[in-house]
Structure formats: C-alpha cells, structure tokens
C-alpha positions as CSV (number, residue, x, y, z in Angstrom):
1,M,218.1,-60.3,33.2
2,K,219.9,-57.4,35.1
3,A,223.5,-56.5,34.4
4,K,225.7,-57.2,37.4
5,L,226.8,-54.3,39.5
6,Q,229.8,-52.5,38.3
7,V,232.6,-52.9,40.9
8,Q,234.9,-50.1,41.7
9,R,238.1,-50.7,43.8
10,L,239.1,-47.7,45.9
11,S,241.8,-47.4,48.5
12,A,242.7,-44.9,51.2
13,D,244.9,-44.9,54.3
14,V,241.8,-44.4,56.5
15,L,238.2,-45.3,55.7
16,I,235.5,-43.5,57.7
17,I,232.1,-45.2,57.6
18,G,229.5,-42.6,58.3
19,G,229.8,-38.8,57.7
20,G,227.9,-37.6,60.8
21,T,229.3,-35.6,63.6
22,A,232.0,-38.1,64.8
23,G,233.0,-39.2,61.3
24,C,233.4,-35.6,60.0
25,Y,235.4,-34.5,62.9
26,A,237.7,-37.5,62.7
27,A,238.3,-36.7,59.0
28,L,239.0,-33.1,59.9
29,T,241.5,-34.1,62.6
30,L,243.3,-36.5,60.3
31,S,243.6,-33.9,57.6
32,R,244.9,-31.3,60.0
33,Q,247.4,-33.5,61.7
34,S,248.7,-35.8,59.0
35,G,249.2,-36.4,55.3
36,L,247.1,-39.6,55.3
37,S,244.5,-40.1,52.6
38,V,241.0,-40.3,54.1
39,L,237.8,-41.6,52.4
40,V,234.4,-40.8,54.1
41,A,231.6,-43.1,52.9
42,E,228.2,-41.7,53.7
43,K,224.8,-43.3,53.0
44,A,223.2,-39.8,52.6
45,D,225.0,-36.5,52.0
46,I,227.3,-35.3,54.7
47,R,225.9,-31.8,54.4
48,R,222.6,-32.8,56.1
49,S,223.3,-36.4,57.4
50,G,223.3,-37.8,60.9
51,C,221.6,-36.6,64.1
52,L,222.7,-33.0,63.4
53,A,220.7,-32.9,60.2
54,A,217.9,-30.9,61.6
55,G,220.1,-28.7,63.8
56,V,220.2,-28.3,67.6
57,N,219.6,-25.4,69.9
58,A,222.1,-26.2,72.6
59,I,225.4,-27.9,73.3
60,N,224.3,-30.5,75.9
61,A,227.7,-31.6,77.1
62,Y,229.8,-28.7,78.1
63,I,231.9,-27.9,81.2
64,V,230.5,-24.6,82.4
65,P,232.4,-22.3,84.8
66,G,232.6,-23.8,88.2
67,R,232.3,-27.3,87.0
68,T,235.0,-29.9,86.0
69,P,235.2,-32.8,83.6
70,Q,235.1,-35.1,86.6
71,D,231.8,-33.6,87.6
72,Y,230.5,-34.7,84.2
73,V,231.8,-38.2,84.7
74,D,230.0,-38.4,88.1
75,Y,226.8,-37.1,86.6
76,A,226.7,-39.6,83.8
77,E,227.7,-42.5,86.1
78,N,224.9,-41.7,88.5
79,D,222.4,-41.4,85.6
80,A,223.4,-44.8,84.3
81,N,223.4,-46.4,87.8
82,G,227.1,-47.2,87.6
83,I,227.2,-49.0,84.2
84,V,229.6,-46.6,82.4
85,R,233.3,-46.5,81.5
86,R,234.8,-43.7,83.5
87,D,237.9,-43.6,81.3
88,L,235.8,-43.0,78.2
89,L,233.7,-40.4,79.9
90,L,236.7,-38.5,81.3
91,T,238.6,-38.4,78.0
92,A,235.6,-37.1,76.2
93,A,234.7,-34.6,78.8
94,Q,238.2,-33.2,78.9
95,R,237.7,-32.2,75.2
96,F,234.1,-30.8,75.3
97,N,235.1,-27.2,75.5
98,A,238.0,-27.4,73.0
99,V,235.9,-29.0,70.3
100,T,233.1,-26.4,71.0
101,A,235.6,-23.6,70.6
102,D,236.8,-25.1,67.3
103,M,233.2,-25.2,66.0
104,E,232.8,-21.6,66.9
105,Q,235.9,-20.9,64.8
106,L,234.2,-22.7,62.0
107,G,231.2,-20.4,62.2
108,L,228.9,-21.9,64.8
109,V,226.9,-19.2,66.6
110,I,227.1,-19.6,70.4
111,L,224.8,-17.3,72.4
112,K,226.6,-15.0,74.8
113,N,225.9,-13.0,77.9
114,A,226.6,-9.2,78.1
115,D,230.1,-9.9,79.5
116,G,231.0,-12.1,76.5
117,S,230.7,-15.4,78.3
118,Y,228.6,-18.3,76.8
119,A,224.9,-18.3,77.8
120,A,224.5,-21.4,79.9
121,R,221.3,-23.4,80.2
122,G,221.5,-25.5,83.4
123,N,224.7,-27.1,84.7
124,R,226.1,-28.7,81.5
125,N,224.5,-26.9,78.6
126,I,225.1,-23.7,76.5
127,K,222.8,-22.1,74.0
128,I,223.6,-22.0,70.3
129,N,222.0,-21.2,67.0
130,G,222.6,-24.7,65.6
131,E,220.5,-24.9,62.5
132,N,223.7,-24.7,60.4
133,F,225.9,-26.9,62.7
134,K,226.2,-29.8,60.3
135,P,226.6,-27.8,57.1
136,L,229.5,-25.9,58.8
137,L,231.2,-29.1,59.8
138,A,230.6,-30.7,56.3
139,Q,232.0,-27.6,54.6
140,A,235.2,-27.9,56.6
141,V,235.5,-31.5,55.7
142,R,235.0,-30.8,52.0
143,S,237.7,-28.2,52.1
144,A,240.1,-30.4,54.0
145,K,243.2,-31.7,52.2
146,N,243.5,-35.4,51.4
147,V,239.9,-36.0,52.3
148,Q,237.5,-37.6,49.7
149,V,233.8,-37.8,50.4
150,L,231.7,-40.5,48.8
151,N,228.1,-39.6,49.4
152,H,225.2,-42.0,48.8
153,V,227.2,-45.2,49.5
154,N,225.9,-47.8,51.9
155,I,228.7,-49.9,53.5
156,T,227.5,-53.3,54.5
157,D,230.5,-55.5,55.4
158,L,233.9,-55.0,56.9
159,L,236.8,-56.8,55.4
160,V,238.4,-58.6,58.4
161,Q,241.1,-61.3,58.5
162,K,242.7,-62.8,61.6
163,N,240.9,-60.2,63.7
164,R,242.3,-57.2,61.8
165,V,240.3,-54.9,59.5
166,Y,241.5,-54.1,56.0
167,G,238.6,-52.2,54.5
168,A,234.9,-52.6,53.7
169,V,232.4,-53.4,50.9
170,G,229.3,-51.4,50.0
171,F,227.1,-50.2,47.2
172,S,225.7,-46.9,45.8
173,V,222.1,-46.2,46.8
174,W,221.6,-44.4,43.5
175,D,223.5,-46.3,40.8
176,D,224.3,-49.9,40.0
177,V,227.8,-49.7,41.4
178,A,229.4,-51.6,44.2
179,Y,232.6,-50.5,46.1
180,D,235.5,-52.6,47.3
181,I,237.4,-50.3,49.6
182,R,240.8,-51.2,51.0
183,A,242.2,-49.1,54.0
184,G,244.9,-49.4,56.6
185,A,242.4,-48.3,59.3
186,V,238.6,-48.1,59.5
187,L,236.5,-45.9,61.8
188,V,232.8,-46.8,62.2
189,A,230.9,-43.6,62.9
190,T,227.4,-44.4,61.8
191,G,224.4,-43.7,63.9
192,G,222.6,-45.9,66.4
193,A,219.5,-48.1,65.7
194,A,216.0,-46.7,65.2
195,G,213.0,-48.5,63.9
196,L,213.5,-51.7,65.9
197,Y,210.2,-51.2,67.8
198,R,206.7,-50.2,66.7
199,P,206.6,-46.4,67.0
200,N,204.0,-44.2,68.5
201,N,203.0,-43.0,65.1
202,P,201.9,-45.8,62.8
203,G,201.2,-46.0,59.1
204,F,202.2,-43.0,56.9
205,S,203.8,-41.2,59.9
206,R,205.8,-44.2,61.2
207,H,209.1,-42.6,60.4
208,K,208.2,-39.6,62.5
209,M,210.3,-40.6,65.4
210,W,212.7,-39.2,67.9
211,Y,215.9,-40.6,66.4
212,P,216.7,-40.4,62.6
213,P,214.8,-43.2,60.9
214,F,217.7,-43.7,58.5
215,N,219.9,-44.8,61.4
216,T,219.2,-48.5,61.1
217,G,222.0,-50.0,63.2
218,A,224.2,-50.8,60.2
219,G,227.3,-49.8,62.1
220,Y,226.5,-52.2,64.9
221,A,225.5,-55.0,62.5
222,M,228.6,-54.9,60.4
223,G,230.7,-55.1,63.6
224,I,228.7,-57.9,65.1
225,R,229.1,-59.9,61.9
226,A,232.8,-59.2,61.9
227,G,233.2,-60.6,65.5
228,A,233.6,-57.3,67.3
229,E,232.6,-57.2,71.0
230,M,229.5,-55.2,71.9
231,T,228.4,-53.9,75.3
232,S,225.3,-52.8,77.2
233,F,222.7,-53.2,74.4
234,E,220.2,-53.9,77.2
235,M,220.5,-50.3,78.3
236,R,218.0,-49.1,75.8
237,F,217.2,-45.4,75.4
238,I,213.6,-44.3,75.5
239,A,213.1,-40.5,75.1
240,L,210.6,-38.5,77.1
241,R,209.2,-36.1,74.5
242,C,206.4,-33.6,73.8
243,K,203.5,-35.6,72.6
244,D,203.0,-35.9,68.8
245,T,205.7,-33.4,67.8
246,I,208.5,-35.5,69.6
247,A,210.2,-32.2,70.5
248,P,212.7,-32.5,73.3
249,T,211.4,-31.9,76.8
250,G,214.8,-30.7,78.2
251,T,214.4,-27.4,76.4
252,I,211.3,-26.7,78.5
253,A,212.4,-28.4,81.7
254,Q,215.8,-26.7,81.8
255,G,214.7,-23.5,80.0
256,V,211.9,-22.5,82.4
257,R,212.4,-25.1,85.2
258,A,209.0,-26.8,84.3
259,K,208.0,-29.6,86.6
260,Q,206.4,-32.9,85.5
261,V,202.8,-33.0,86.6
262,N,199.9,-35.4,86.2
263,A,196.3,-34.7,85.1
264,R,195.5,-33.7,88.7
265,G,198.2,-31.0,88.6
266,E,200.3,-33.0,91.1
267,V,204.1,-32.8,90.7
268,Y,205.1,-36.5,90.4
269,E,208.8,-36.4,89.3
270,D,210.1,-36.3,92.9
271,R,208.3,-39.6,93.7
272,Y,210.3,-41.6,91.1
273,G,213.7,-39.9,90.9
274,L,215.3,-37.5,88.5
275,T,217.6,-39.7,86.3
276,T,216.8,-39.9,82.6
277,S,215.1,-43.3,83.0
278,E,213.3,-42.4,86.2
279,R,211.7,-39.4,84.6
280,L,210.3,-41.6,81.9
281,Y,209.3,-44.3,84.4
282,G,207.4,-41.9,86.5
283,T,205.4,-40.8,83.5
284,V,204.6,-44.4,82.5
285,Q,203.5,-45.2,86.1
286,E,201.2,-42.2,86.4
287,N,199.5,-43.1,83.2
288,R,199.2,-46.7,84.2
289,Q,197.6,-45.8,87.5
290,G,195.0,-43.6,85.9
291,R,196.5,-40.2,86.6
292,G,197.5,-39.3,83.1
293,P,198.0,-37.6,80.7
294,C,201.2,-36.1,82.0
295,Y,202.5,-32.7,81.3
296,L,205.4,-30.3,81.7
297,H,203.9,-27.5,83.8
298,T,204.5,-24.3,81.8
299,S,201.2,-22.5,82.5
300,G,202.0,-19.2,84.1
301,I,205.5,-18.7,82.7
302,T,206.2,-15.1,81.7
303,P,205.6,-13.9,78.1
304,A,209.3,-13.5,77.6
305,Q,209.9,-17.1,78.7
306,G,207.2,-18.2,76.3
307,E,208.7,-16.2,73.5
308,D,212.1,-17.8,74.2
309,L,210.6,-21.3,73.9
310,L,208.9,-20.5,70.6
311,K,212.3,-19.4,69.2
312,A,214.3,-22.2,70.8
313,Y,212.3,-24.9,69.1
314,L,212.7,-23.3,65.6
315,N,216.3,-24.5,65.6
316,M,215.5,-28.2,66.0
317,A,211.8,-29.0,66.3
318,P,209.8,-26.3,64.5
319,S,206.7,-28.5,64.5
320,Q,206.4,-27.7,68.3
321,T,206.5,-24.0,67.6
322,L,204.0,-24.4,64.8
323,K,201.7,-26.5,67.0
324,W,201.7,-23.8,69.7
325,L,201.0,-21.0,67.2
326,E,198.3,-23.0,65.3
327,S,196.4,-23.9,68.4
328,G,196.8,-20.7,70.2
329,Q,197.8,-22.8,73.3
330,T,201.2,-21.2,73.8
331,P,203.3,-22.6,76.6
332,G,202.3,-19.8,79.0
333,R,198.6,-20.7,78.5
334,A,198.6,-24.5,78.6
335,D,200.9,-27.2,80.0
336,V,202.7,-29.3,77.4
337,E,201.7,-33.0,77.2
338,I,204.5,-35.5,77.3
339,E,205.0,-39.2,76.5
340,G,207.7,-41.8,76.0
341,T,208.9,-42.9,72.6
342,E,209.7,-46.4,71.4
343,P,213.1,-47.8,72.5
344,Y,216.3,-47.2,70.6
345,I,219.9,-48.4,70.8
346,V,222.1,-45.3,70.8
347,G,225.4,-44.9,72.4
348,G,225.2,-41.1,72.5
349,H,222.6,-41.3,75.3
350,T,223.2,-44.7,76.9
351,A,226.2,-47.1,77.1
352,S,225.2,-49.3,74.2
353,G,227.7,-50.0,71.4
354,Y,231.1,-51.3,70.5
355,W,233.4,-52.3,73.4
356,V,236.4,-50.0,72.9
357,N,239.7,-49.3,74.6
358,T,240.3,-45.8,76.0
359,Q,241.5,-44.6,72.6
360,R,238.3,-45.9,70.9
361,E,239.8,-48.9,69.1
362,T,237.4,-51.9,69.1
363,T,238.4,-55.5,69.8
364,V,239.1,-55.9,66.0
365,H,242.6,-54.4,65.5
366,G,242.6,-51.3,63.3
367,L,238.8,-50.9,63.6
368,Y,237.7,-47.9,65.6
369,A,234.3,-46.7,66.8
370,A,233.1,-43.2,67.7
371,G,229.9,-41.3,68.4
372,D,226.6,-43.2,68.7
373,V,228.0,-46.6,67.9
374,A,230.7,-46.5,70.6
375,G,229.6,-47.9,73.9
376,G,230.5,-47.2,77.5
377,C,230.2,-43.4,77.3
378,P,226.6,-42.3,77.7
379,Q,225.4,-38.7,77.7
380,K,228.1,-37.7,75.2
381,Y,225.8,-35.9,72.8
382,V,227.3,-33.8,70.1
383,T,230.5,-32.6,71.7
384,G,231.2,-36.2,72.9
385,A,230.8,-37.4,69.3
386,L,233.3,-34.7,68.2
387,A,235.7,-35.6,71.0
388,E,235.5,-39.3,70.2
389,G,236.1,-38.6,66.5
390,E,239.2,-36.7,67.5
391,L,240.4,-39.4,69.9
392,A,240.0,-42.2,67.4
393,A,241.7,-40.1,64.7
394,Q,244.7,-39.4,66.9
395,D,245.1,-43.0,67.8
396,I,244.9,-44.1,64.2
397,L,247.8,-41.7,63.5
398,K,249.8,-43.5,66.2
399,Q,249.0,-47.0,65.2
400,F,248.7,-46.6,61.4
401,Q,250.1,-49.5,59.2
402,A,250.9,-48.9,55.6
403,A,248.6,-50.4,52.9
404,A,251.4,-52.7,51.7
405,D,250.4,-55.1,54.5
406,F,247.1,-56.1,52.9
407,P,246.4,-59.8,52.7
408,E,244.4,-61.6,49.9
409,L,240.8,-60.4,50.3
410,D,239.2,-61.1,47.0
411,A,237.2,-64.2,48.1
412,Q,235.7,-62.3,51.0
413,V,234.7,-59.4,48.7
414,Q,233.2,-61.8,46.1
415,Q,231.1,-63.4,48.8
416,V,229.6,-60.0,49.8
417,L,229.0,-59.1,46.1
418,A,227.3,-62.4,45.5
419,G,224.9,-61.5,48.4
420,Y,224.0,-58.3,46.6
421,E,223.4,-60.1,43.3
422,A,221.3,-62.8,44.9
423,I,218.9,-60.1,46.2
424,R,218.9,-58.2,42.9
425,S,218.0,-61.4,41.0
426,A,215.6,-62.9,43.5
427,P,212.0,-63.5,42.3
428,L,209.2,-61.5,43.9
429,P,209.0,-62.7,47.5
430,L,205.8,-63.7,49.4
431,Y,206.4,-60.8,51.9
432,S,207.7,-57.3,51.0
433,T,210.6,-55.8,52.9
434,E,208.2,-53.2,54.4
435,E,205.9,-56.0,55.6
436,L,208.7,-57.8,57.3
437,E,209.9,-54.6,58.9
438,E,206.4,-54.0,60.4
439,A,206.3,-57.6,61.6
440,M,209.7,-57.1,63.3
441,Q,208.5,-54.0,65.0
442,K,205.3,-55.7,66.2
443,V,207.4,-58.6,67.7
444,M,209.7,-56.3,69.5
445,D,206.9,-54.1,70.8
446,E,204.8,-57.0,72.1
447,Y,207.5,-59.4,73.3
448,A,210.7,-57.4,74.0
449,G,209.4,-54.4,76.0
450,G,207.8,-51.9,73.6
451,I,205.3,-49.2,74.2
452,S,202.3,-51.5,74.3
453,T,203.6,-53.4,77.3
454,G,204.8,-50.3,79.2
455,Y,208.4,-51.2,78.2
456,R,208.2,-54.3,80.4
457,F,209.2,-57.9,79.5
458,H,210.1,-61.2,81.0
459,E,212.0,-64.3,80.1
460,E,209.1,-66.1,78.3
461,R,208.3,-63.1,76.2
462,L,212.0,-62.6,75.3
463,R,212.2,-66.3,74.3
464,L,209.3,-65.9,72.0
465,A,210.7,-62.6,70.7
466,D,214.0,-64.3,69.7
467,E,212.1,-67.2,68.1
468,K,210.0,-64.9,66.0
469,I,212.9,-62.7,65.0
470,V,214.8,-65.8,63.8
471,E,211.8,-66.7,61.7
472,L,211.8,-63.2,60.2
473,E,215.5,-63.5,59.5
474,Q,214.8,-66.6,57.5
475,L,212.0,-64.9,55.5
476,A,214.4,-61.9,54.9
477,T,216.8,-64.3,53.0
478,H,214.2,-64.3,50.2
479,A,214.0,-60.5,50.0
480,A,214.3,-59.0,46.5
481,A,215.3,-55.7,45.1
482,D,214.6,-54.1,41.7
483,D,217.0,-51.2,42.1
484,A,219.7,-49.7,44.3
485,R,217.2,-48.0,46.6
486,E,215.4,-51.3,47.3
487,L,218.7,-53.0,47.9
488,L,219.3,-50.5,50.6
489,T,216.0,-51.2,52.3
490,V,216.7,-54.9,52.3
491,Y,220.0,-54.4,54.0
492,E,218.4,-52.0,56.5
493,L,216.0,-54.7,57.4
494,K,218.7,-57.3,57.7
495,D,220.8,-55.0,59.9
496,R,217.9,-54.2,62.2
497,L,217.1,-57.9,62.6
498,T,220.7,-58.6,63.5
499,V,220.6,-55.8,66.2
500,C,217.3,-57.1,67.5
501,R,218.7,-60.5,68.2
502,V,221.7,-59.1,70.1
503,L,219.4,-56.7,72.0
504,I,217.1,-59.6,73.0
505,A,220.2,-61.6,74.1
506,H,221.4,-58.8,76.3
507,L,218.0,-58.2,77.8
508,R,217.8,-61.9,78.8
509,A,221.3,-61.8,80.2
510,R,220.8,-58.9,82.7
511,K,218.7,-60.7,85.3
512,E,217.7,-57.5,87.3
513,T,216.0,-54.2,86.7
514,R,218.8,-51.6,86.8
515,W,217.1,-48.8,84.9
516,H,213.3,-48.6,85.1
517,S,211.7,-48.7,81.7
518,F,215.0,-48.9,79.9
519,N,215.2,-52.6,81.1
520,E,212.1,-53.3,83.1
521,N,212.5,-57.1,83.7
522,L,209.3,-58.4,85.4
523,D,211.1,-61.6,86.5
524,Y,213.7,-59.6,88.3
525,P,212.1,-56.3,89.3
526,Q,214.9,-55.3,91.8
527,T,218.4,-54.1,91.3
528,D,220.9,-56.8,92.0
529,E,224.5,-55.7,92.8
530,Q,225.8,-59.0,91.4
531,Y,224.9,-57.4,88.0
532,C,226.8,-54.2,88.6
533,K,228.8,-55.3,85.6
534,Y,228.8,-54.9,81.8
535,V,226.8,-57.3,79.7
536,N,228.9,-57.9,76.6
537,S,228.6,-60.1,73.6
538,R,230.6,-61.4,70.6
539,L,229.7,-63.5,67.6
540,Q,232.0,-66.5,67.5
541,N,231.7,-69.3,64.9
542,G,228.2,-68.2,64.1
543,R,226.9,-68.2,67.7
544,L,226.4,-65.2,69.9
545,Q,228.3,-65.5,73.1
546,V,227.0,-63.3,76.0
547,F,229.1,-62.7,79.1
548,L,229.7,-60.3,82.0
549,R,232.7,-58.1,82.4
550,E,233.8,-56.4,85.7
551,L,233.6,-52.6,85.8
552,V,236.6,-50.8,84.5
553,K,238.0,-48.6,87.3
554,E,241.4,-47.7,85.8
555,A,242.1,-44.4,84.1
556,S,243.1,-46.2,81.0
557,Y,241.8,-49.5,79.5
558,E,243.4,-51.7,76.9
559,H,242.0,-54.9,75.3
560,T,243.7,-58.0,76.8
561,D,241.3,-60.8,75.9
C-alpha cells in the first residue's frame, strides 16, 4: 500500500498559477511595485515553460510609427467580427510598446534599421531574436525580491468560499508531495487548451502540434469548477500552418508578401476574405472542391529573401529550415504547402477564456486571469500577455486584502487531497488514461467540428459529442496512477474533458456561423446579428448555465451580476 502524499502548507500574499509570459511579468511587476510576497507555481520550469518556450522571431502586437492603440483595437475587432472587448484590447494595446521596451532592457535583442528604429514586419510587428525571450524573463523573476518560484507543481483546484478565492491546492509532478497554498489574491496565468481534438499527426507524433501539448486547459477547468464565468469558447482557434512542420505562415506571408494559391497556381485568398478565420476557410474550401493542395507562393522570391526566411525560422520553428535544406526545395524554388491544424481554445488568439473586468479580475473576487486564459482580448500575443500580467498585478496591489481574513478551508483542502489519493490507490482500470484521451479526441474530431469534418458541425452531432464526452468523464473517474507523473496525466485528461463539455455547450448556443471554420454551424450557415453578443457560461449547483451578454461598449467594465 502506498504511503499518502506528504502535505506542505505554504502561504503568500499573491499566488500566481502558471509561470509563462503573463505570470512571470505579473510577478515581476508585483516585486518592483510592492513588498508583497509572491509565489509562482509552475507545472514545468519557468525557464522554458509556456508558449515562449521555443522562442519567437517577432513581436506580433506592437504599435509601429504612424499607428495608434485604437488602430489595433479596430483591427482585432474586425478580425473577430465584432465579438471582442474593446476595453480589454485598448488597455492592452496602450502597453504594448512599454512592455517591449522593458524586455529590451532585460536583454531581448530587437532588430533595428540603420537609423536605430525597430525593424518592422507589416503594420503591427517588429523583428526580434527571440530564442532567449523566456530565459531572460525567467531570470528576471528569479532575481526579483519577495518572489518564490515553485517549479514542477501542478495546481488542480482553487480554494473558493462565498465567491472569493483564498488559495489553491496542487501536487508535485516529481515527488509524492501535495501543496495547500493560501493566498490573499490568485492570478491564473496558465496556457490555453491543446489536445482536445485529434491532431493532424497521429500516433508517436501526436504531440507535434501548433500549441504546446502540455497546455491542457487546466486554468480554464479550475475556474469552471470554482464557478467563474467563461466567455466565447465557441470562437475556437485553428492555425493555418506550413504542412507537417507546423511552422507559422505569417512569417512568410508578411515577410515576402506571399499569396495563398491553389494547385492550379490561382490566388484564392481574395475570394474568401483576409481575416484569420477566412484565410483558413479559403484553404479548406479549395481542398474540398478539388483544387488543393494549397500553398504560399514563394517561388521566385530573391535569394536574399529566401536567406532571410531560412534564418527567421531558426528562432521558433527550425524544423521548417531543416526541411528546406534537407530537400533542397528552398522557398525561392518551390511554394510552401499549407494546411489547417486541429482546433484549440486559446485566448491569446481568439476571445475565449475567463470573463474579466477591465482590470482582469474574474467574476470570483480576488481571482485574476491574464494571457491565454483571459477572454475578450484576441490577437494579444506575447506583448498582450505581458500587458495583462501587469494590469492584473497593479489591480491586485489596489485591492489586496491581508491574509488574516482567511476563513476555514481545511474541509475543502481535504476533499481535493482525497481525490488525489483515490486515483493513487485505484486498481488498474479497464482503459488507460492515454486510451481515454484518444477516445476524447476522436469524439471531438468527428462530432464537434474537427479536421475530418472540415471543422463543420451541427446540432445532432454536438448532442452526440456531449453524450459521449459525459461517458468518458464517467470512465475517467476510474483512472489510476502509480506515481506523480501518472497523476498529472489523469488530471490533464480530466481538465480536457471539462473544457470539452463547456466548448460543446458554447458551440450549441451560438446558432449562427460568425467565423467560418472557427464555428462552422451547418444548421445555421449564415451570420445572424441577433447573435452579435457574447456567449458566456457559468457552472452553478453542478449545472452549466449558458447565456448571452450584450456587447461591452464602455471604456471600462466592472462586474455587476
């Protein structure tokens, strides 16, 4: 019989769950502007965790000369067909350049023109050497006063009483240790949700995906269970990527102005539109109508442009550079084949996530969200995550309540710990965690608009998807774990299943097609202005309530219901 997990009680003024871009910058802000104690709990190691782990080659959200933050708001609103929070976008955009300058001070290399100005790429991007972006940020956090980093700890549940957060519970992914963490304020800054749908690359390569496979929707799931309001999960994100390497297409499209062409060499992007979802939809349609494969037309670019592309991908997708060099089909000689990925839920690109006020506080008092888990602010990318971390930290400083106000929470903690022990002591189940995960991805792919259906769905398929996910949730209650690592995979499965159910409910609630491919509803193939609203949800008394909210048009928004 296994010994029970050793339980360690920790406390801090502020707990930050997730040491990615937003979490690290929030910790840095709190350290610089206060004497509050900060604890960062990270599932991996903050040096190379989060979406910045592999590096980036550009700052994709920046206000270049001649542009304004309002221009950025307008761009994002148009790309999302109106379903955004302008207050969130504007407050983030107003900070893009300041957080970029701060990162340069921390050592980030930003490419410059001969006159010393930043080298722009398009209307909103600047070029960087970003392979060390995350290590630089992590080093600053490690050197910050009053900040403790707890690597390799997976947080599963928030401690919430009377709609106020008081901490969280988690476990080490390496050792037999559980953590009971009490805090005056909590910031959720985990990643979005990958691995919900069957990916392009099956089997051994199934974790070769656009978004980090270790981002399992844990941040969403813990908030859903705690009763926090969520928004816009039905605005899925599906990336258009270089085939097989999953390298970003924007580097080519913006770098050398490459057009999307079909197998006949016809430029098709103008026929479908140029928003993010329309570019994907056009590719899907061309393939469906027999005019695929589709490409980015790079043949004929200059040798210097080709050399620039080879170098650019070394910062974030070296497999694309290696593919070019290995095959001899460099971008100047052959067009680059493109395809769509499986769908994700990620608030850095679309509006999915926690429903927050302008200062990034969720509907649970004292609980904040920033980065990919914060909803309403699409196209925020790296600088938006930095900005939201700063915004949340600064509001925490204003609203902070001393730890002396903690209520009795032991019963809640014991319930979570009992859940861990039940999994650790469970007999070998009929189905492994991996098998259940594959089943979940198959269900979502075939019934909830995955790759195999061209991202399309309808009510009957969604009903079946929900029914089958419920069955898998039941099977997952019998999951077993021999060690801490397996306990982690069990919780990752449970979190993904929770996110799947909320996603399905949101897809069913939006009875229109507002974003082709992102929510391609065959029962309602047209845009309906009656649905120019947010689809939000909240778990109440064990039942998920889904409802519509009117668009926020004010410069500042506060929770009132």
